[in-house]
RORODREN-901142 format. One line per 3 residues: number of its first residue (from 1); their letters; for each residue x, y, z of C-alpha. Coordinates in pm, whole numbers, plus 50000, padded with zeros to 5 digits. Example, Ala and Ser with C-alpha at 12.3 -4.5 7.8 and 13.67 -1.06 7.14 Angstrom:
2
1 = as = 51230/49550/50780 ~ 51367/49894/50714
//
This chain:
312
1 = msr = 05373/34282/55319 ~ 05551/33996/55145 ~ 05320/33722/55036
4 = alp = 05381/33350/55044 ~ 05217/33167/54758 ~ 05065/32819/54757
7 = qve = 05225/32577/54513 ~ 04977/32545/54228 ~ 04879/32190/54148
10 = pdp = 04561/32198/53934 ~ 04282/31977/54062 ~ 04061/31858/53773
13 = slp = 03789/31748/54017 ~ 03712/32112/54101 ~ 03535/32374/53885
16 = rrv = 03762/32589/53672 ~ 03613/32901/53829 ~ 03436/32965/54159
19 = tvy = 03222/33266/54249 ~ 03282/33387/54602 ~ 02965/33533/54752
22 = evg = 03100/33769/55017 ~ 02882/33795/55329 ~ 03117/33981/55565
25 = prd = 02945/34321/55562 ~ 02609/34163/55645 ~ 02645/33821/55805
28 = glq = 02980/33911/55953 ~ 02895/34243/56112 ~ 02543/34153/56228
31 = nes = 02694/33938/56502 ~ 02919/34206/56651 ~ 02848/34304/57011
34 = gvv = 02885/34671/56921 ~ 02767/34880/56629 ~ 03024/34948/56357
37 = paa = 02987/35302/56214 ~ 02817/35329/55876 ~ 03122/35497/55725
40 = vka = 03339/35200/55827 ~ 03088/34954/55681 ~ 03081/35143/55351
43 = efv = 03461/35154/55339 ~ 03469/34779/55411 ~ 03252/34716/55105
46 = rrl = 03467/34945/54888 ~ 03783/34760/54991 ~ 03621/34425/54917
49 = laa = 03521/34542/54571 ~ 03875/34668/54510 ~ 04003/34321/54601
52 = gle = 03806/34178/54310 ~ 03488/34058/54477 ~ 03198/34091/54239
55 = tve = 02917/33975/54468 ~ 02901/34142/54809 ~ 02600/34122/55041
58 = tts = 02601/34472/55181 ~ 02345/34494/55462 ~ 02010/34384/55599
61 = fvd = 01665/34541/55614 ~ 01555/34333/55910 ~ 01369/34524/56182
64 = prw = 01640/34718/56373 ~ 01494/34596/56701 ~ 01608/34244/56607
67 = vpq = 01943/34329/56447 ~ 02048/34672/56578 ~ 02398/34628/56434
70 = lad = 02253/34682/56084 ~ 01996/34950/56165 ~ 02187/35193/55942
73 = aee = 02118/35006/55615 ~ 01988/35312/55431 ~ 02284/35522/55544
76 = vla = 02537/35259/55434 ~ 02380/35230/55089 ~ 02362/35607/55054
79 = llg = 02735/35628/55132 ~ 02808/35358/54872 ~ 02600/35518/54598
82 = dag = 02617/35323/54272 ~ 02872/35083/54424 ~ 02595/34949/54650
85 = rgp = 02341/34886/54377 ~ 02281/34628/54107 ~ 02229/34251/54091
88 = rrp = 02566/34180/54257 ~ 02488/34380/54573 ~ 02215/34180/54749
91 = vlv = 02060/34283/55080 ~ 01866/34070/55325 ~ 01491/34132/55354
94 = pnl = 01254/33939/55585 ~ 00915/34064/55466 ~ 00733/34316/55250
97 = rgl = 00819/34602/55483 ~ 01187/34520/55450 ~ 01149/34492/55073
100 = dra = 00985/34835/55061 ~ 01285/34985/55241 ~ 01525/34802/55010
103 = laa = 01346/34918/54697 ~ 01343/35276/54824 ~ 01720/35248/54866
106 = gvg = 01755/35141/54502 ~ 01885/34786/54548 ~ 01904/34537/54261
109 = ava = 01903/34208/54451 ~ 01754/34069/54770 ~ 01782/33759/54985
112 = ifg = 01521/33595/55205 ~ 01616/33365/55493 ~ 01422/33052/55576
115 = sat = 01487/32757/55804 ~ 01489/32383/55754 ~ 01369/32334/56112
118 = etf = 01063/32444/56303 ~ 01244/32552/56618 ~ 01484/32786/56440
121 = arr = 01203/32923/56223 ~ 01020/33015/56544 ~ 01327/33166/56707
124 = nln = 01449/33353/56400 ~ 01122/33457/56236 ~ 00861/33395/56507
127 = rsv = 00677/33176/56256 ~ 00650/32813/56159 ~ 00824/32692/55844
130 = ees = 00489/32693/55665 ~ 00407/33044/55784 ~ 00749/33176/55690
133 = vgm = 00718/33039/55336 ~ 00381/33211/55316 ~ 00541/33536/55431
136 = fap = 00814/33507/55167 ~ 00577/33437/54877 ~ 00464/33799/54818
139 = vve = 00818/33924/54883 ~ 00964/33709/54606 ~ 00672/33782/54373
142 = rar = 00710/34158/54410 ~ 01089/34147/54397 ~ 01076/33954/54070
145 = aeg = 00814/34194/53934 ~ 01055/34480/54013 ~ 01329/34301/53820
148 = lwv = 01538/34203/54123 ~ 01757/33894/54155 ~ 01641/33682/54450
151 = rgy = 01832/33442/54672 ~ 01684/33206/54930 ~ 01885/33115/55239
154 = vsm = 01801/32790/55417 ~ 01941/32771/55769 ~ 02005/32457/55976
157 = cfg = 02053/32231/55673 ~ 02301/32004/55852 ~ 02195/32016/56215
160 = dpw = 01999/32219/56469 ~ 02109/32295/56829 ~ 01757/32234/56958
163 = egp = 01634/31954/56730 ~ 01961/31772/56662 ~ 02013/31596/56325
166 = vpv = 01794/31727/56044 ~ 01661/31469/55796 ~ 01785/31530/55443
169 = aqv = 01431/31494/55305 ~ 01313/31772/55537 ~ 01582/32005/55407
172 = vdv = 01501/31920/55046 ~ 01132/31992/55108 ~ 01203/32345/55238
175 = crr = 01451/32410/54955 ~ 01195/32299/54698 ~ 00934/32533/54848
178 = lmd = 01165/32834/54826 ~ 01263/32757/54469 ~ 00898/32715/54378
181 = lgc = 00840/33073/54501 ~ 01075/33192/54226 ~ 01417/33224/54389
184 = dql = 01709/33239/54148 ~ 01952/33069/54386 ~ 01957/32879/54713
187 = slg = 02222/32904/54983 ~ 02253/32591/55198 ~ 02348/32697/55548
190 = dti = 02539/32488/55799 ~ 02446/32737/56067 ~ 02617/32563/56358
193 = gvg = 02899/32405/56160 ~ 02825/32038/56228 ~ 02818/31916/55866
196 = tvg = 03065/31665/55729 ~ 03177/31571/55380 ~ 02949/31270/55337
199 = hvh = 02650/31469/55460 ~ 02722/31742/55206 ~ 02731/31490/54924
202 = rll = 02409/31322/55037 ~ 02218/31653/55055 ~ 02337/31773/54714
205 = eal = 02249/31435/54565 ~ 01899/31453/54713 ~ 01849/31810/54592
208 = aaa = 01952/31711/54239 ~ 01699/31425/54248 ~ 01436/31684/54343
211 = gig = 01522/31901/54044 ~ 01754/32148/54218 ~ 02091/32111/54049
214 = peq = 02427/32235/54175 ~ 02414/32528/53934 ~ 02125/32668/54141
217 = vgv = 02300/32626/54475 ~ 02552/32811/54687 ~ 02699/32671/55008
220 = hfh = 02741/32854/55337 ~ 02953/32672/55594 ~ 03046/32778/55945
223 = dty = 03372/32657/56095 ~ 03259/32558/56445 ~ 03415/32211/56416
226 = gqa = 03684/32303/56162 ~ 03493/32148/55872 ~ 03401/32454/55663
229 = lan = 03678/32430/55404 ~ 03657/32051/55370 ~ 03280/32070/55325
232 = tla = 03317/32348/55070 ~ 03563/32148/54860 ~ 03327/31849/54876
235 = alr = 03043/32066/54744 ~ 03263/32200/54464 ~ 03349/31846/54358
238 = dgv = 02976/31779/54334 ~ 02934/32066/54087 ~ 02859/32368/54309
241 = svv = 03045/32681/54198 ~ 02913/32950/54438 ~ 03060/32969/54788
244 = das = 02959/33202/55068 ~ 03255/33333/55266 ~ 03334/33618/55499
247 = tgg = 03655/33818/55477 ~ 03846/33766/55799 ~ 03611/33486/55903
250 = lgg = 03372/33734/56062 ~ 03027/33625/56163 ~ 02805/33376/56332
253 = cpf = 02434/33390/56397 ~ 02271/33610/56662 ~ 01988/33360/56706
256 = aks = 02201/33043/56735 ~ 02464/33092/57002 ~ 02659/32780/56907
259 = atg = 02728/32923/56560 ~ 03082/33051/56524 ~ 03249/33228/56236
262 = nla = 03195/33182/55866 ~ 03448/33029/55632 ~ 03716/33296/55590
265 = ted = 03738/33428/55235 ~ 04119/33430/55252 ~ 04135/33065/55360
268 = lvw = 03907/32969/55073 ~ 04109/33170/54819 ~ 04439/33018/54937
271 = ald = 04299/32668/54883 ~ 04149/32751/54544 ~ 04461/32933/54425
274 = gag = 04664/32623/54510 ~ 04421/32405/54315 ~ 04442/32627/54007
277 = vet = 04081/32744/54042 ~ 04005/33096/53923 ~ 03831/33337/54162
280 = gld = 03940/33675/54029 ~ 04041/33779/54381 ~ 04356/33952/54502
283 = lda = 04464/33768/54817 ~ 04699/34048/54924 ~ 04414/34298/54910
286 = lva = 04183/34065/55102 ~ 04442/34016/55376 ~ 04500/34391/55399
289 = tss = 04125/34447/55421 ~ 04091/34189/55699 ~ 04377/34347/55891
292 = wma = 04216/34688/55856 ~ 03877/34560/55972 ~ 04039/34377/56265
295 = eql = 04180/34712/56373 ~ 03834/34868/56354 ~ 03692/34586/56568
298 = grp = 03983/34584/56811 ~ 04074/34217/56782 ~ 04279/33985/56558
301 = sps = 04129/33824/56249 ~ 04040/33457/56304 ~ 04142/33372/55947
304 = rvv = 04432/33126/55945 ~ 04569/33273/55621 ~ 04552/33629/55752
307 = tal = 04735/33521/56068 ~ 05001/33335/55867 ~ 05064/33617/55620
310 = tgg = 05068/33899/55875 ~ 05241/33720/56158 ~ 04956/33829/56382
//
């Protein structure tokens, strides 16, 4: 495959280096209508690592009744062996039972997933925001005691399909609560993809005023309205240097039907390569991996860069 290259024009308003937090194996595959075999999932992770990704969220220890697509978490991690362990291989855990399973599998990092809105907290966790924070408290405490790195996801930071616009102060309050539990990093989720550049700036500004600086934050944008890349670049210009992305643009949210795919890792890397920002990623390998996974899923990759470079 011959590769076109973006013309590199360094952008001094962006960080010199960006860490891509790859969510495809977990957030991407959890939204598939069918179950992808464990061996394919493990191979997906291996290919991502070979492409230079250092942080890959591998799977989820949510109750299989809720997310049957990831019911094989233990099997996937067993197939990965040491490649699936360590502080750069987080897994999602909802509660102490999930954490027990994750610890038994030998993981080195976990993520919890909260909500900035009451309705989504009820639909996703069957608890209020207050109750969900209470559920997470012993999870984070034990995870930290076991020496694990802990991330806190906050969904619906920019809008909610049931509640509409979400006040910035409300989002900041939930973020502050999760950080106070002892999370190492927050991920700000635009779960339904309605955020815009000004909104991103306003939220990051409010978080900084509350003592949560951009160095503690990652951003997680969905591309429902075509704003994911623009919003990501806005966050980077405000000092964020961790970006969630999904190779091939896989993903959505099984509990929010208006949520479409994640920001495609390839689209992000093309933009950052052109701006002279280091990611350590091999775009050719990412595109090849997306094409391979698209074959496994039986449909084309939604990534614009993958489509452009493969002619598909």
